[in-house]
N, C-alpha and C positions, 0 to 999 in steps of 0.2 A: 504494500500500500504506500503510495506517495503522499507527501504532505503538500497541500496547496497553500500558497501564501497569497493573502488578499492585500492589494494595494489600495489605499484611499485614506481619507481624513478620519482620524480616530477621535477628533474633538469637533464634530460638526455643530454649527449654529442651528438651533431649531428653526424650522421653516425654510431653510435653504437646501436646495437640491445638491447632492454630492454624487459623484460617479465612483464606482468600485470595480476593479478588475483583478485578475489573478495571474500569478506565475507559478511554476511548478519546481520543486526541488526533487530531482529524480536520483535514484541510486544507480550509478553507472558502473559500479565495481571499483572505480578509482576515487571514490568519494562522492560528495553531493555536488551536482552541477545545477546552475541557475540558467533557465532558458524561458523566453516568452511563451506563454501558454498557447498563443495562437499558432505556434510552430509544432505543437504536439499533435500526435495522431488523433483525429477526431473520431473517437469510438462511441462515446455516449454523451448525452447532453449534460450541461452544467446547470445544476439546480441550486438556487439561492434561497435562504430563509433568514428571517430575523428572529432571534430567540430572546425572551425577556425572563428575568429572574424574579420570582415572587417568593412568598414565605414558604411555599410548598415545593420549590425547585424551579428548574428551567422549563419553559413551554414556548410553543410557536406563537408568533404574533399574526399569523394568517397574512403574510406579505410575501408570497412566493413569486420568484422571478426566474427566468432562464436566459442564458447568453454568456458571452465572454466579458461583457462590460454592462453593468446595470446601474440604474439610478435609485437612490434612496433619499427620502426627505423625512427627517425625524420631527415629529410634532411636539406640542406642549406636553402631551401625556408622557412622553419619553423621559421627562425629568424626574418623575416620581418612582421609577423602577429602581430596584436594588442593583440591577445589572442588565446590560444589553450587549448582545454580540451578533455579528453577521456570520453565518456559516454557509459554506459552499461544498457541494458534492459532485463528483463525476465518477460514476461507478463506485469503486471501493476507495477512491482518493477523497481526502477530506481536508478542509481548512477552516479556520475561524479567526475573527478579528474583534477584539473588545472595543466597544464604542462608549464614549463619554460625552453625551450631548451637552451643549453649552447654552445658556440663556441668551436671548436676542436683546439687542438694545432698542429696537424700534417695534412699535405695535403694528400689526398688519393682519389682514385676512389672507391666508395662503391659497385657499381654494374653496369652491362651493360645489358640492356633489348633489346630484339628484338620485334619490333612491325610490324603490317601489314600496308597497305596503309591507313587504316582508324584510325591509331594510337591506335589500340587495341593490347594488348599483345598477342603474338602468343602462344597458348597452347602447352605444351609439347606433342610431338608425332604427332601434326597436320602436314599434308603434304601440301606444297604450290607449285606453278607452277614456271617454269622458265620465265613466263610472268609477275610475280608479282614484287612488290617493297618491299624490306626489309628496315625498318627504325631502325637504331641502336641509342640507347639513353644511354649516360653515366651519371651517377649520381655522382657528384664530391663534395668533401668536402674541403672548404677553398681554392678554386682554381679559383676564379673569374678572368675572362679575360685571362686565360691561354689557349693556343692552345692545342687541343687534336687531335691526328691523329688516324683514324679508318682504320682497315684492315680487309677484308673479307677473310676467310680461308675455305678450304674444309678439313674435318676431316677424316683422315684415321686411327687414333689411336683407338685401341680397348677399350671398356669401356666408363666411363663417362668423364674422363679427356681429356685434350688436350696435346699431346706430340709434342713440338716444333721441335724435331729431326725428327720425322716421317713426320710431316706436313710441313717441311721446304720448300718444292718445291710446295706447294699447295696454295700459295698466289694468290688470284683472281685479286685484284687490285694492280698492281705493284707500282703505285704511291699512297701513303696514301691519304685519304680524310680528310680534316681538318675542324674543327669547334671550335669556342671559347666558353669557359664556360660563361654562362650568370649569372645574379645576383641570380638566383634560383639554381645555382650549376648544371646546365644541359647543356650538349653539345650533339648535335645529327646530324646525316647525313642520307642520303638516298642512298641505293644501288638498282638501277633499274636493275634487273637481265637481262632484254633484252639487256641492253647496254654492259654487260659482255659476249659477244658472245662466248668467249673461255672458259667460266666457265665449260660447259659440258665436253669439251675435257680435261681440266685440271683435273676435278673430275674423269673422267674415265681412265686417264693416269696411275694412281697409285691406288693400292688397299691396304686394311688393311692386316696385316700379317695373312696368312692362307686363305684369301679370294680368290675366283676365279675371281670374277668381283665385280663391285660396287653395284650391285643389283638394285632394283626398285627405290631406293631413294638415294640422296646424302645428307650428313650431313654437314651443314655449321655453322660456328660461327664467331663472330666478336671480335677483340681485340681493346681496346682503350688505347692509350699510351699518357702520359703527356709529351709534348715537354719540353726539358730542365730538366726533372726529370726522375728518374728510377721508374716510377709508371706505372703499366700495370694491366688491368683487362680484363678478357675474359667473353663473354656471354655464356649462355647455347646453345646447338645445336638446329638447326631448320632443319627439313627434307624437301628437295626439290625433287619433283618427277623427276626421271631420264627419259627424253624423249627418250633416245636411248636404254633403257633396253628391251630386249626380253627374257622372262623367258623360260627356257628349258622345252620341253614337258615332262609331267610326265610319268614315266615308271612303268609298272606293276611289282610289286615285288613279288617274290615267296619265301615262307618260306623254309628254309633248312629242310630236313627230319631228320637230326641229328644235335645235338648241336655242333657248331663249335666255338672254342674260338676266340674272336675278335682279328684281327691282331694288332700288336703293331704299334701305329701311329708313323711314322718316324718324327724325329725332323726337323722342317722347318728351313733351313739355308738360310739366304738371299744370293741371287746370287751375285757373285763378280762383281763389276762394270766393264764395258768395253766400249771402244770408240764406238760412233755411226758409222754405216756403211758408210753413205754418207757425213759425215762432212769433211771439209777441214782439212788436217793434214800437219805439216811441221816439218821436221827432224831438231834436234838441233845437235846431234852427228852423225857420219858417219853411225852408225847402226840403226838409227831411221827410222820411217815410214814416207812416203810422199804420199799425195793425194791432187790434185788441187781442188779448189772450182769450181764446174761446172757452177755456176751462174756468176762467174767472179767478185764477190764483195770483197772477201777476198783474197788478192794477196800474202801474205807471213807473216811469223812470225819467229823471230830469237832472240837469245840473243846477246846483244852488250855491249861494254864497254862505259865509259863516253864520249868517242870521237865518238861514233856511229859506231865503227868498230866491225864487226861480231866476236863472240867468238865461236871457234870450240870445246873448252874444258874449264873446270873451276874446281876450287878446292872447297871442302866442306867448308862452312863458308863465301863464297864470296857473296857480294851484287851486283847483276847484273841487267841490264835493259832488259826488253822484248819489242822488237820493232814489231809493227803490221802494215802492209801496207794494205790499203783498198781503195775502189773506191766508191764514192757517198754513204758513210755510216756515215756521220756526225750526231752526236746525237743518233746513234743507239746503242743499248745495246747488248753486246756479252758476252758469257761465255768462259773463257779461262781455259783449263785443260792441265796439264803437266803429261805425262804418261812415265813410264819406261817400255821398251820392252825387255823381256827376250828371247833372240834368241835361248836359249837351250830348255826351256819349252814352248815357244811360248805363253806366257801369258802377260797380261798388268797389271801394278800396278799404280793406280792413286795416285800421290804424292802431287799434288797442284791443286787448282781450285779457281777462283774468277770471279766476274762480273766486266765488264768495259764498260763505255760509251765512244764511240769513238768521239774524238774531231775534226777529219779531216781525210785526206788521210794517214798521218803518225802519229802514236800514240805510246806512251811509258808508260810502267808501270814497277814497280820494283819488284824483287823477291829475297828473301834472301835464298840462298841454304844452309840450316841448316843441321846439323847432323840428326835431327829428320826426315827431308824429305828424306834424303839418306837411313835411316834405314827402312823407310816404304816399300821400294822395295826389301829389302834383304830377299831372301828365299833360300839361298844356291847357290853354283856355283860361276860363275864369277861376279855376281852382288854384291857380298860382297866387292869387291874392285873397280870395274868399272861398270858403268851403262850407257845404251843408252837411250836417251830421245827423245820424239817428242811432239809437241804442237798441241792440238786440239782446234779449234776456232769454237764455235757454235753460230749461229745467228738464232733466231726464229722470223719470220715475225709476227708482232702482228695483222695485219689486216686479216680479214676473207674473203675468196673469196665468190662470190655470190652463189655458188652452195650449201652452207650450210644455206642460208637464208630460214627460214620457210615460205612457201607459202601455203595457204589453201583456199578452195572454200568459206568458210563461213566468211572469214575476211572482215571487213568493208573497202571499198576502201578509200584511202586517198583523202580528198577534196583538190582540186587545189586552191591555194590562188588566190584571185582577184587582189592582188598587183603585184609587179614586180616578174617575174618568168622566169626561163630559159626554162620551158616547154611550157608555153602559154603566148604570148604577143599579146593581141588583138589590142592595139594601143600604140603609143609612149606615155610614161608617163613623164611629165615635173616635175622636182623637185621644180620649182617655184610655190609658193602658189598663189591661186586666190586672187585678191584684196579684195573681200568681206569677206574673212576669217580673223578673228582677231587672230593674232599670240599669244597674251596673253591668249585668251580663249582656243586656241588649246593646249597650254602648260598645262593649268589646266585640260582640258578634258583628255589629255594623262596621266596625273598623276592619275586621277580618275580611268581610265581603268587599270592602273598599280596596284592600290589598290585591284581591284577585282580579280587579279590573285591569290594572297595569300588567299583571302576569299573563293575561290572556286566558284565564281559566275560570271565568265567572259562571260558565254554564255547567251543567251536570257532568258532562264528559271531562271537565277539567280535572276531576279527581284521578283520571287515568291518562293524563296527557304528559308526554315527555317533551323536554325542551326541543323546540323546532316544529312541534305540531303533530308528531306521530303518537301512537297510543301504546299502552302496555301490550295489547293483543298482537301488535305488529312484531313484537319481539318474543312472543310466547310467555309473557309475564302476567302475574296476577297480584292480588293485594295481600298476599301472605307476608310479604316483607318488601322493603325498598327494592325497586326493579334493578338498580345498579347498572343502567344502560348508559354507556359513554358515547356522546355524540361529538365526534372530532371537530365538526364544523364550528361548534360553539364551545368546544373544550369544556364540556359540562356534563354532569350526571343529574341535573335538576329534573324533578318529576313531581307529579301530583298537583293538587289545587294551589299549593303555596310554593311550588317549584323548589322542593327540598333536595339538597344534594346528598349524595351518599356519605360524604365526609361529615356533614352536619348531623345526619341521622344516626351515624355510628359514633359520634363524639363521646368521649368517656363520661362527661357530665350528664348528657341526655340519656345515654345507654343505662347508666345507673338509675337515673330518675324513672326511666321507662320500666325497668324491672321492679322498682319499689311500688309503682302505681299500676302494674299489670297492663301496660300498653305494649302488647306483644306482636301486633301486626301493622300493616300499612293501609288499614281500612279507611273509609271516609271519616269515621269518627276519630280514629287515631291521628289522621292528618290535621283535623280541626284542633285536637288537643295539643299537638306539637306546635301549631301556630300560636296558640295562647301561651304555651311555654316560652316561646321566643319573645313574645310581646312583654310578658310579665317578668320572667326569670332572667332572660338574657339582655333585653333592651330597656328594662325598668320603665316601661311606658304606661303602666296601668293608671297611675295617679294623673297623668296628663289626660288620658282618655276619659277618666271618671269625672274630672273637673271641667271638661269641655275644651281643654287646650289641645285641639286636634293638630294644630301646626306644630306644637312641641312634640307630640307623639310621632308625627310624620318625620320630623328631624331625627328623632332617636332611632326610628326603624328603617330609615332610608339606606343605611349601610348594609342592612340585611336583605332588603328587596330593592334591586337595582332600578326597578321601574318607578319607584317613588321619587317625587321631585327633590332635588338636592343630593341624590345618591352620588353623582360624580364619577360614575364608572365608564362614561362615554357611550352608554347604551341609551335607548329611547326612554325618556322619562315622561310620565303623565303630567298634565296640567294640574297645578295645585287647586285652581278654582274648580276644575271638573270633578276631581275626586272628593273634594270637600262637599260639593253639592250632592254627589252620589252617597256620601256618608250620611247626610241629612235624610235622604230618601230611604236608605237602608234602615236607619234608626227608627223612622216612623213605622216601617214594616215590622221590625222586630218588636216594637212596643205593642203592636196589634197582634202579635203572635204569628206573623207570617215570615217564615225563614226557609232558606234552602240549605242550611247547614245541618250537620248530623250530631254535633256535640250536644249532650243532654243537659237539661236544666240542673243547676246546682254545681256546675263545674268549678266555679270560683272557690267555693268552700271545700269541695271534695279533693281537688288536686292542689290548691294553693293556699288553703286556710283563710281565705278572705270571706268574712261573714256578710259583708255588704248590706243588702236590703233586708236580710233576716236579722232582726235585733240590731239594726244599724246603730252604731255608736255615734255620739255627737261629734261633729267635725270640728277639730281644733282650728281656731283662727290662725292664719299665718302670722309670722312675726311682723309682717309689714301691713297688717290690717288697719293700723291706726294712721297710716300715711295717706294723705289725700293727693290724688292726681286729678286735676281739673283742667278744663279748657278755657282759654280766654274768651270773653264775651263776644268777640267778633267772628268766632268760628262757627259756621252753620252746622246743623245736625249731620248733613251728608258728608261733611269733612271730618266729623268726629268719629262716625261709625266705622271708618276705614282703618282706624288705629286699632291694632290687635290687643287682646288681653295679654299676650306675651310681652308686648312692648310696655304696657302699663306695669306689669309685674316687675320687669327689669328696672324701670324708673323707681318703683316703690322700694325695691331691694337696695338700690344705690342710695336713695334718700335715707333709708333706715340706718344703713351702715355709716353714713356721713353725718348723722345727727340732724337731718332736716325733717320737717314735718309736712311740707307741702311742695308739690311740683306743679307749675303752671305751664301748660302747652300753649304756645302762641301761634303756631303754624303747623299745618299738616299738608295734605295734598291740595294742589291748586288747579282749577280749570283755567283755560286760556283767559276767560273773562276775569276770574278772580286775580290772576296774575297781572293782567293789564290794570285792573282797578288798584291793586297794591302799588304798582309802579307809578301810576298816575298820582295817587295820594301822597306817596313819598316825595315825588318831585314837586308837587304843588305846595307841600308844607316845608320845602327846603331841606328835606332829608334825602341826601344824595347817596344812594347805595352804589358801591363799586361792582360792576358787572363784567363778565367776559364779553367776547365779541358779539354773540347773539343778543345779549341783553342791551349792549350799547346800540345795536341796530334798532331795537324797539324804542329806546330813548330818543334816537334821532327822529323817529316818527312823532314822538311826543313833542319835541321842540318845533317840528315843522307844522304841527296842527293844533297846538295848544291855544291859539287865538280863536279857534272855531267853537270853543265850548267843550264841556266835560264829555258828553255822550258821544259826540262825533270823534273826539280825540281818542277815547277809549275804544270805540269801534275800529278805528284805524290801527290802533296798537294790537287789538285782538287779531286783526287780519294778518299783521306781520308775524305775530307769535305762531299762528296756524301755518303760515307759509314756511317759517323756519322749522317747525315740527315735521312737516312733510319732507324736509331735507335731512331729517335726523338730528337736528340741533335743538338743544334745550336752553330756554332763556333762563330758567331757574332750576335748581336741584329739586324743587317741590313740584314743578309742572310736569307731571308724568301721567301715564294711563293707569287706571285702577288695577289692571292686571299686573303691571310692574310694581305698583305700590304694595300689592299683596305679598310680593316676594321680598321687598325691602322697604320697611316702614321708614319714612323720612319725616322728622319732626324738629321743631324749634322749641327750646325750653327757656323761659325767662330767667335771667340771673339777677333781675331787679325785684320781681314779684315772686313770692313763694319761698324760694331758697334763702336760707340764712348763711350757709357755708357752701357757696357755689364752687369754690376751688376743690374742696374734698369731694363734692358730688361728681365733678368731672372726672377726677382720678378714679373714684369707685365705680362709676358707670362704665369706664373704659376696661375694667377688669372682667366684664362679662364677655364670654367668647362670641356671643351673637352680635355684639356691637361691632359694626364694620368701620365706621368713621365718625370722628367728632371734630367740628370746627368751632372755635371759640374766640372771643376778643380779649381774653385775659392775658396780658403780657407776661405776668409773673409765672404763668404755667408754661407758656411757650409751646414748642412742638416736640413730640416724642411718640414714636410708633404710630398708632392710629389717631393720636391727638394732634390736631393741627391748629396753629395760631394764625388768625387773620384779624387785624385791627378793624377792618371794615364790616365784620360780621355783627349784626344787630342783636343776636341771641346765641344760645348754645345749640348748635346744629348737631343732631344725632341721627345716624343711620343704623338701623337694626335689622339684621337678616332674620327672615321668618322661617 
């Protein structure tokens, strides 16, 4: 056997591609000789693998390659392994190279992959259906805990690349889907194509340059943008079958009898934009076009001055307000276009367009009538000195009427729920639980059912499911014991409703416990019992579940079940919001006595000595029960309820240990309007907060429009905040979506009101492992670890992971 020597960088920077090749040291009888491997006799293929070292030894990383010279890129996840090595084999010859990945100095998204519903990479050219789910996965470098926004696009650009100008109107999800980068440098989201019912219409609405139609398939790609950074990465295209495509019938072609030179292909000139036929239009100048909204939703649009008085004319260079009157259109998105109408040539020139979210029946936005806008419409004649304008307001209803719902004979009918339903109510259902049902056990069972959602075993067959989807019967196994089937593709022996591995099932602690409690098989009941054992004995999560702290219980159990949010294993993780809603539904069912579990009532007392609802002892108040956490009076109820009990408990604990009696929360989540109002009030009252670039851009709008009055200025600021948000830029740390806030609570605590020893409070709250970041204005504390000093911070800013 010859030793193969691998040549390549042993200290690669994560995220950078490195090339590795091999040479051979052969025994010639005169000693070892060194020769390029390309000169060796090519008898068998060279196979490459990456091996990673874990607590249980070395295992393959499923990154197989073949060839004389191969590329490898080591990601963020590679930093956490005990050891990494590249190995190569050719027949009986073998070589290995130890790798020591190094941290990167710059943040970036290295690539975006598109996966199918089974988390397998979608091969190039493969066609998928509009019934499928596309999973977008972004591989990020040095971006832990940063939010990533994902957008699905239909590609009309010719060739391999993605042209943002051509595809600008082809965004499928108008609101980006967010995920946070985990410890392995991965953020991923799912796009269920059946949910984007307008996708086909959007894809068919526009075609590539020179194309007559979209053809039999649509090409989609996904962009991943780092929020607060100018970092974007696009995936490769994936082909989705166009369900509306009808190919033209083939025509018989006759060869010409004589050679005819091919006609010169005319240059394709894009059609000049023109207003839509049936959209509402409102004249600005006397010569402009008018057309009422037939649906009566958009009532009028006009230019007004700072006092709200209509303008019939204006000079180039003027900053004016555009007033839009609507009915029952709050929070609806419209597109505004300003056209110049040439009454001599009878043509239209588009000089301005923008999107606007209506805030009520009366709406304002601002337009700067620049020389550039004026020159757009100059094509000779009178419009070189005077121009007539009209406003077009376009509203596209985003809901799809039932006529386009796909209905087929072979579709599986939807099963009617046995619970509360608007369709079938067999008998009145009481929300009160029966006395014989233990509420503590109901909570634990609801949590067990919640776990099975992410493990893909929530159905009855889940009890006999092996990792990857096969069953016990496929391998001739039954429930007499753990099946012990190893699936090399997933490097796992996970099996059953809770995907229990052979190692865990046979662990010394549990094996001893099983013998003591007569849990002797792998039956459905035994699997349920083992799940409770893990929750109570191993993860110590019972108190969290029983007290209603489901976020805390999820955090404790996420390292046991990789599908729970925050697990950080690089696998698919369920949405925290989704599983918490499922938990609530399951708890209602369990309290009514409706369950699909096999564990028998009384299991808490029988197996774990917890008496619970039977002779329930009085609950001792926590040491922090005398601490008051209250909200400042200017925080509305909807902004209070998003702050979790976990966050409040952390504040109470820190207040208790630091000798404080009261904590006053002065800020939580902020909507774009609340953010604009806060910035307006601060500037108006002379309180100038220091902002980063996005915030300064909003303040520029304030300074440009402040003479027009409070409401118009705030509306203009809101519009700018929304525009920046679409670009993935946050004006304030507090201005985030509720889904993101549920993962990371962001609050401000007053150091003037409530706290008496705010210095010790800051130091004590920083000791909690869930506290991610603190920003404060106390110079004597300074900056250390997660504590950051900023003299411009108006309060104690705290971010707490949920």
